[in-house]
Every structure is written in C-alpha cells, then in structure tokens.
C-alpha positions in Angstrom: -11.3 48.0 -10.9 -14.1 50.0 -10.0 -14.0 51.9 -6.9 -18.2 51.8 -6.1 -18.5 53.7 -3.2 -16.7 56.8 -5.3 -18.5 56.4 -8.6 -14.8 55.9 -10.3 -13.7 53.5 -12.7 -9.6 53.4 -12.6 -9.3 50.9 -14.8 -10.6 48.4 -17.6 -10.1 45.2 -19.1 -12.6 44.5 -22.2 -11.0 40.9 -23.5 -8.9 42.2 -26.4 -5.2 42.2 -26.2 -4.5 45.1 -24.1 -6.3 47.2 -21.0 -7.2 50.6 -20.5 -6.7 52.6 -16.9 -8.3 56.0 -16.5 -5.5 58.7 -16.9 -7.4 61.8 -15.4 -8.4 60.9 -12.1 -6.4 60.4 -9.0 -6.0 56.7 -8.1 -6.7 55.1 -4.6 -3.4 53.8 -5.0 -0.1 55.2 -7.2 -1.4 54.5 -10.7 1.1 51.6 -11.7 -0.8 49.5 -9.6 -4.0 50.1 -11.2 -1.6 49.4 -14.5 -0.4 46.1 -12.5 -4.1 44.9 -11.8 -5.4 45.6 -15.6 -2.0 43.9 -17.2 -2.6 40.6 -15.1 -6.0 40.8 -16.6 -4.5 41.0 -19.9 -1.8 38.2 -19.0 -4.7 35.6 -17.8 -6.4 36.0 -20.7 -4.3 36.1 -23.6 -1.9 33.3 -22.7 -4.7 30.9 -21.7 -7.1 28.7 -23.5 -9.9 29.7 -21.9 -9.1 33.3 -22.0 -8.2 33.3 -25.9 -11.5 31.5 -26.4 -13.4 34.2 -25.0 -11.3 37.2 -26.7 -12.4 34.9 -30.2 -15.8 34.6 -29.3 -16.0 37.9 -28.9 -14.4 39.4 -32.0 -16.9 36.7 -33.9 -19.9 38.2 -32.2 -18.9 41.6 -34.1 -20.3 39.2 -36.7 -22.6 37.1 -35.4 -24.1 38.1 -32.3 -26.2 34.8 -31.7 -24.2 33.9 -29.0 -23.5 36.9 -27.2 -25.5 35.9 -24.2 -23.1 32.7 -24.2 -20.1 35.1 -24.0 -21.3 36.9 -21.5 -21.8 33.4 -19.5 -18.4 32.1 -20.2 -16.9 35.9 -19.0 -19.4 35.6 -15.9 -17.5 32.0 -15.3 -14.0 33.3 -14.8 -14.8 37.1 -13.4 -13.7 35.6 -9.7 -10.6 34.4 -10.7 -9.4 37.1 -12.8 -10.6 39.6 -10.6 -9.0 37.3 -7.0 -5.8 37.1 -9.1 -5.5 40.8 -10.3 -6.6 42.3 -7.0 -4.1 40.2 -5.1 -1.1 40.9 -7.0 -2.0 44.6 -7.3 -1.9 44.5 -3.4 0.7 42.5 -3.3 2.6 44.4 -5.6 2.1 47.4 -2.8 3.3 45.1 -0.3 6.8 44.2 -2.5 7.6 48.2 -3.7 6.3 50.0 -0.4 6.3 47.7 2.0 4.1 46.0 5.4 2.6 49.7 6.7 1.5 51.3 2.7 0.1 47.7 2.1 -2.0 47.3 5.3 -3.0 50.7 4.9 -3.9 50.1 1.1 -6.0 46.9 2.7 -7.9 48.6 5.4 -9.1 50.9 2.5 -10.0 48.4 0.0 -12.1 46.8 2.8 -14.1 50.1 3.6 -13.9 51.5 0.2 -14.6 48.8 -2.3 -15.7 45.7 -0.2 -16.8 43.9 -3.5 -13.0 43.9 -4.3 -12.2 42.9 -0.9 -14.3 40.3 -1.0 -12.0 38.5 -4.0 -9.0 38.5 -2.2 -9.9 37.7 1.3 -10.0 34.0 1.3 -6.1 34.7 -0.6 -4.7 36.7 2.2 -3.7 33.4 4.1 0.5 34.2 3.4 3.0 35.0 6.3 5.6 36.1 4.1 8.5 38.2 6.3 10.8 39.2 3.5 10.4 41.5 0.5 12.0 37.9 -1.6 9.1 36.0 -0.1 6.7 38.3 -1.1 8.0 38.4 -4.5 8.1 34.5 -4.9 3.9 34.8 -4.0 3.3 37.1 -6.5 4.9 35.1 -9.3 3.1 31.9 -7.5 -0.2 33.5 -7.3 0.2 34.7 -11.2 1.2 30.8 -12.1 -1.7 29.9 -10.1 -4.4 32.4 -12.0 -2.4 30.5 -15.3 -3.5 27.2 -14.2 -6.8 28.0 -13.2 -7.9 29.4 -16.9 -5.9 27.1 -19.1 -8.2 24.4 -19.9 -8.8 21.8 -22.2 -11.8 23.8 -23.8 -11.9 22.4 -27.2 -13.4 19.1 -25.6 -16.5 20.9 -24.3 -19.7 19.5 -25.8 -20.6 21.5 -28.6 -24.1 20.9 -28.0 -23.2 23.5 -24.2 -23.2 26.2 -26.7 -26.9 25.9 -28.0 -28.2 28.0 -25.4 -27.4 30.3 -22.2 -28.9 28.0 -20.0 -27.3 25.0 -21.4 -23.9 26.1 -20.9 -24.4 27.7 -17.6 -25.4 23.7 -16.7 -22.6 22.1 -17.8 -20.4 25.0 -16.1 -21.9 24.1 -12.8 -21.6 20.8 -12.7 -19.6 19.2 -10.6 -18.3 16.6 -13.3 -17.7 19.4 -15.7 -16.8 22.4 -13.5 -13.8 21.2 -12.4 -12.5 20.8 -15.9 -13.7 23.7 -17.5 -14.7 26.6 -14.9 -12.2 29.3 -14.3 -14.1 30.6 -11.1 -14.3 26.8 -9.4 -10.7 25.5 -10.1 -9.2 28.3 -8.5 -11.2 28.1 -5.5 -10.0 24.3 -5.0 -6.9 25.9 -6.0 -6.4 28.1 -3.4 -8.3 25.8 -0.6 -5.8 23.4 -0.9 -2.9 25.8 -1.0 -3.9 26.8 2.2 -4.1 23.7 3.6 -0.7 23.0 2.7 1.0 26.4 3.9 0.4 24.7 7.6 2.4 22.2 6.8 5.5 24.2 5.5 7.1 27.3 6.7 7.7 29.0 3.5 6.6 29.1 0.1 9.6 27.3 -1.4 8.9 24.3 0.6 5.1 23.8 -1.1 4.4 20.4 -2.7 3.1 21.9 -6.3 2.0 18.6 -7.1 -0.4 18.4 -4.2 -1.9 21.9 -5.0 -2.9 21.2 -8.5 -3.7 17.5 -8.1 -6.9 19.0 -7.0 -8.0 19.9 -10.9 -6.7 18.1 -14.2 -4.4 20.8 -15.6 -4.1 21.3 -19.4 -0.1 21.6 -19.7 -0.4 22.5 -23.1 1.4 26.4 -23.5 -0.8 28.1 -25.5 0.8 28.1 -29.3 -0.4 28.2 -33.2 -1.4 24.7 -33.0 -3.6 25.0 -30.6 -4.8 28.4 -31.6 -5.8 26.7 -34.5 -7.3 24.1 -32.6 -9.9 26.6 -30.8 -10.3 28.3 -34.2 -11.4 24.8 -35.6 -13.8 24.1 -32.3 -15.5 27.8 -33.1 -16.4 26.9 -36.5 -18.3 23.8 -35.5 -20.2 25.9 -32.7 -21.2 28.5 -35.3 -21.8 25.8 -38.3 -25.2 26.9 -39.0 -24.5 30.3 -39.2 -25.6 32.3 -42.3 -22.1 34.2 -41.3 -19.7 31.1 -41.6 -17.8 32.7 -44.2 -17.0 36.0 -42.7 -16.6 34.1 -39.0 -14.0 31.5 -41.0 -11.9 34.5 -42.6 -11.9 36.6 -39.0 -11.0 32.8 -37.3 -8.0 33.0 -40.1 -6.6 36.2 -39.6 -6.2 35.3 -35.6 -2.4 34.9 -34.4 -1.0 34.6 -30.9 -1.6 38.2 -29.0 1.6 40.4 -28.3 0.5 40.6 -24.4 2.1 38.2 -23.4 5.8 38.1 -25.6 7.0 40.4 -22.6 5.9 43.9 -23.9 4.5 44.0 -20.0 2.6 47.7 -19.2 3.2 48.8 -23.0 -0.4 46.3 -23.2 -2.0 49.0 -20.8 -3.5 51.9 -22.5 -3.8 55.6 -20.2 -6.7 57.2 -21.7 -10.2 58.7 -20.4 -12.7 56.0 -20.1 -15.8 55.9 -21.6 -14.7 58.6 -24.1 -16.3 58.5 -27.4 -15.4 60.1 -30.8 -19.0 60.5 -32.3 -19.8 63.4 -34.3 -20.8 66.1 -31.6 -24.4 67.2 -31.5 -23.7 70.6 -31.4 -21.7 70.8 -34.3 -22.9 73.2 -37.7 -22.8 70.5 -40.9 -21.4 72.0 -43.8 -20.0 70.8 -47.1 -17.6 73.6 -47.1 -17.5 74.5 -51.1 -14.6 76.6 -50.6 -12.2 74.9 -48.9 -8.9 77.4 -48.5 -11.7 80.2 -47.6 -12.5 77.8 -45.1 -8.9 76.8 -43.6 -8.4 80.4 -43.6 -10.9 81.2 -40.6 -8.7 79.4 -38.4 -5.4 79.9 -37.3 -2.6 77.8 -34.5 -5.6 78.5 -32.0 -7.9 76.0 -33.5 -7.3 72.1 -34.0 -9.2 69.8 -37.0 -9.9 66.3 -35.8 -10.5 63.8 -38.7 -12.6 60.6 -37.8 -13.7 58.2 -40.6 -17.8 58.4 -40.5 -18.0 55.5 -42.7 -14.6 53.5 -43.3 -16.2 51.0 -45.9 -17.8 54.0 -48.0 -14.5 56.7 -47.6 -16.5 58.7 -46.1 -14.7 61.0 -43.6 -15.5 64.4 -41.4 -13.3 67.0 -39.8 -14.5 68.3 -36.3 -13.1 71.8 -35.6 -12.0 72.6 -32.0 -10.9 75.7 -31.1 -9.5 77.5 -27.3 -11.7 80.0 -28.2 -14.4 77.9 -27.8 -15.0 74.8 -25.7 -17.4 73.1 -28.6 -17.0 72.5 -32.0 -16.9 74.9 -34.5 -17.9 73.2 -37.6 -18.2 69.6 -38.8 -17.4 68.9 -42.5 -18.2 65.7 -44.2 -16.0 64.8 -47.0 -15.6 62.3 -49.8 -12.5 60.3 -51.1 -12.8 62.9 -54.2 -12.0 66.2 -52.4 -10.2 64.8 -48.9 -7.1 65.8 -50.8 -7.9 69.0 -51.2 -9.2 69.5 -47.7 -5.7 68.1 -46.2 -3.0 69.8 -48.6 -5.1 73.2 -47.7 -5.6 73.0 -43.8 -2.2 74.6 -42.6 -3.3 75.1 -39.0 -2.3 72.1 -36.1 -4.1 69.0 -37.5 -4.5 65.5 -35.8 -6.0 62.8 -37.7 -7.0 60.6 -35.6 -6.3 56.8 -35.7 -3.5 55.0 -37.0 -6.3 52.8 -39.3 -7.7 55.9 -41.1 -4.0 56.6 -42.5 -3.0 53.4 -43.6 -4.9 54.1 -46.4 -2.7 55.0 -49.2 -4.4 57.6 -50.8 -4.5 59.2 -47.1 -0.9 58.8 -46.6 -0.2 60.9 -49.5 -2.3 63.9 -48.8 -1.0 64.6 -45.0 0.5 67.6 -44.7 3.5 67.9 -42.2 1.8 69.3 -39.8 -0.5 66.5 -39.2 -0.2 64.4 -36.0 -1.7 60.6 -35.9 -3.0 59.7 -33.0 -2.2 56.0 -31.8 -6.1 55.2 -30.0 -4.6 51.4 -28.2 -1.9 50.4 -26.5 1.4 50.4 -27.5 1.2 46.8 -28.5 -1.0 47.0 -30.7 0.6 49.7 -32.6 4.1 48.3 -32.6 4.0 47.0 -36.6 2.7 50.2 -37.1 5.2 52.5 -35.6 7.8 49.8 -37.4 6.7 50.2 -40.4 6.0 54.2 -40.6 8.5 55.5 -38.6 11.7 53.3 -38.6 14.8 54.9 -37.7 13.0 57.9 -36.5 13.9 60.0 -33.8 11.1 60.2 -30.8 10.5 62.3 -27.5 8.9 61.2 -24.1 6.8 63.6 -22.8 5.7 63.5 -19.2 2.0 64.3 -17.5 0.5 63.6 -14.4 -0.4 60.3 -14.7 0.5 59.0 -18.1 3.3 60.0 -20.7 2.6 60.4 -24.6 5.5 59.3 -27.1 5.9 61.8 -30.0 7.7 59.7 -33.1 8.5 62.0 -35.7 9.2 60.8 -39.3 10.0 62.5 -42.2 6.3 63.9 -42.5 4.2 63.1 -39.9 4.4 63.1 -36.0 2.6 60.0 -33.9 1.5 60.2 -30.5 1.5 56.7 -28.4 0.1 57.7 -24.7 2.0 55.3 -22.7 2.5 54.1 -19.3 5.1 56.2 -16.8 6.5 52.9 -15.7 7.7 51.6 -19.6 11.2 53.7 -20.4 13.6 50.9 -19.3 11.2 48.6 -21.6 10.9 50.9 -24.6 15.0 51.2 -24.4 15.3 47.9 -24.3 13.1 46.9 -27.5 14.9 49.7 -29.3 18.5 47.9 -28.3 17.5 44.2 -29.7 16.0 45.7 -32.8 12.3 44.9 -32.1 11.6 48.4 -32.1 13.1 50.2 -34.6 13.4 53.7 -33.2 16.2 56.0 -33.0 17.2 57.4 -29.5 20.4 59.1 -30.0 18.6 62.4 -30.0 20.2 65.4 -28.7 18.1 68.1 -26.1 18.9 71.3 -25.6 19.0 72.8 -21.7 15.5 74.5 -23.2 14.4 71.0 -23.4 14.1 71.2 -27.5 15.8 69.0 -30.3 16.5 69.6 -33.9 13.5 66.7 -35.0 10.4 66.3 -32.7 9.9 69.1 -29.9 11.9 71.9 -31.7 10.2 74.9 -29.9 7.4 75.9 -28.1 5.1 75.9 -31.2 5.6 71.8 -30.7 4.8 71.8 -27.5 1.6 73.7 -27.6 0.7 71.7 -30.4 0.9 68.7 -28.2 -0.7 70.2 -25.6 -3.5 71.5 -27.7 -4.1 68.2 -29.3 -3.8 66.1 -25.5 -6.3 68.8 -24.3 -8.7 68.4 -26.8 -9.1 64.7 -26.8 -9.2 64.1 -23.2 -11.2 66.9 -21.8 -13.2 68.1 -25.0 -14.3 65.0 -26.2 -15.5 62.4 -23.8 -19.2 61.1 -23.1 -20.0 62.8 -27.0 -19.9 66.1 -25.4 
C-alpha cells in the first residue's frame, strides 16, 4: 500500500509467494494492519486461478519477456479487485480489533491522506454491522467474494488473445468475456448485487449467496495440482513458438502449489527495507586480497563481511566489508571457487552470508566458519524447507524490534536469521507442536536474557544488531 501524499510505501506485493512490509517507517496504523493488507494480496493471488496464472507468467517472463506487456495488462485487470478487498479487510480488521472509534478515525485519515485507496473501498462501505461478531463475518465474506472474483476458468480463454496487448485488452474489456475472466469487472458486479441484497435482510447471515454470485459465472474448481497442471499446459500453448520453450517447460514442470494458502498466514509476510539492493557499492575498493590472513587480521569485531553471489552460475562471489568506524564499505573482494574456502576459513570476525541460496552449495557449506550467519532473505513460508533441512531439532530465539522481529536459529555450526512479523509467535509454536516446523522450543533463558545455545552473551546480541543495522541502514538503494 502506498501513501502517496507522504511518498511512503508501507508494503508491496509483487505476485510472488510472499509479500513484504516496510519495517523501518511509522505506519499510518499499527504495522499489523499493513501486514494483513499484504497477506490478503498473497491469498487472492496464490489461492486463485487468475492469480496463479499471473504468478506463473511472471516467472516465465524471466526466461522469455516477449509477453511482458500482456503480464502487465493482466495485473492491471485485477488491481482494483485486489486493492478493494485488501484495503477493505485491512480497515475492517482495525474495526474488529480496535473498535468503531479507531476505525472511523482511520477511514477519515485514509480519505484525507490517501484518496486513491479510499476510492478503492468507498463503494464497499455499505455494511451496517452492529457487533464484533458481525464485523468478523463481513471480513470473511469479503475475502470469499474476492477469491471468487479472481477464481476464473482462465484456461478456456482464447490463446489468440495473448498475441498482443491490444488483443488481450479488447478481449478482457468485452461484455462477453469480461464477466468470465476480468476480476475487476466481476468484483464490481458482485458488490453491486451484494449492496442490493443487504437492503432486503437485517444481517449478513441472511444474505442469499446464490443470488449474489448469480451475477457472474463462478468457477467452482478448487486450486489443486490438476488445475495447476492444466494452467501449465495452457501457458505452454501460449509460448509454443518461443525460442526458449524448453526452458519454459522445465520451469513449468517445477511449479508447485504455493504454500501461502496452507494456513501459514502472516508467516508469508516479510519485514524488510523496501527498494533495498545488495549491489556492489560504487565506493568500495576492489582487491583480490593476495594474502588472506593479512586481510582478515585488519578487522576485528567492529566489522562485518557480507558475502553475496555476483554470478551464481560462474561460481563468483564477493565480500563486502562494513565497519562501525565507517559509514561505507571499506573493501570489496572478488573470489572464485578455488579460494573461497581459504577466505572463509580465515575470517574470524562476525560474518554474514547473505541469502540461503548461496549456502546450498555444498562446497560453501563445508567451509563456513562457526561464526557465520545466514540471512534468510525472503518470507518464512519460502524458507520453511530450508530451515527444516539445515536446522532440524535446533534451538531458536526470537528478538523483537520496533516494527518486526527476527528468529535466530542455531544449528551445530551456523546461525540463521529470519525476519518475521511480530504477530506470528503463536503460529510458530503451533507449527512446532504439529511437527511441520522441526525446531526445539525447550530452551532455558536466564534473568539476563541469555541461554546456552543461541544468545549466549552480550557479544551474540551485538553481532545480530550489527548485521541488522548494516543490512537495514547501510545497504539501501545501492548506497
């Protein structure tokens, strides 16, 4: 959600399997409601045929971008539906959790500060709920309506409509096909009918859902592996003449149902710094560090090395040095596979390996020193398998900051850092209890807040703070 007046982006959803929220800025409301907003986007996308089609087309676009304009057109045709449902549920969640007065104040502020987003929900503010129970029912009803607006029999669309942006736009704008496939039009018709029906009944319990959904064709198939396979085959037809068709087919075969609709809730929300990049800083000094031990000895616990992959296919990496004593990088080193082990084995200062995809290379895993930290650079739901694979039965701690928390998970050698929402503690415990998250939560914490495994002393706290301060404050917008 974007507060245009303040030029502030509170959260983003880019049609992947998770959404992000800006962890470093004051939010108009509690950050929890921004997280709810972004999670609704994830649900509406990952749990519907139209949304899943868009996600898959986006992945293909990384291989063959010839249909990029069509991808943008498909996103455009569901933007109003997405934002109407997400914004409505965000603000009705304020009403449910904080009460009528807080809700009214928030709506007035939205109208004044962010008229674009107020316009999205203005025509949906026709409910007359009197109790907290009714408010919750309306939230669930609107979520259900949004899912139905985006759940279309998309594979029955004409393949010819995907030949150009203009043909696709005309197709989705036509009276005949927009009611079948266009989420924005479908939602508009459903809400209009819902408003009419509410005038006939006293509460939402008495609404005739058949009447409401009778205004648009409803696709009743649940998104499952068979439906996903059919969508993949439809995409193969669309890209049939592509020179990259082999790579496209390989990518489509690897597609699985997104985790985001499997009760992971706000664990699919990723607190971070929006628009940050981990590019090589322009003001860094290049060096091939001929003497690794001499290089490593120059820096003590006041410094931090960030290891990133500059070209994962050619086994190239670079280490970026940050220090408390300097606002910028002190040294940049390029390394190749033959000397990365020597580099890692000789570095004794707090070391961060950025991104779990780098450590998945066995050669790097075998060389990682015990003081290494792995920063999981996406939402928890995306990293669940990684955590279970590398950290089974490991201890963990959760450290709270102003707008977000981090899980610190310590296996026998490495510490993993996973940013999470402050609202997911119960969900994490539930997953541990049902064995879907294979961590050990039987950890004893002393009066000073230390334990025997994860946060053993103040030095461990300082290392985590150094890592987060560097990532969230020094590496932003390529600075």
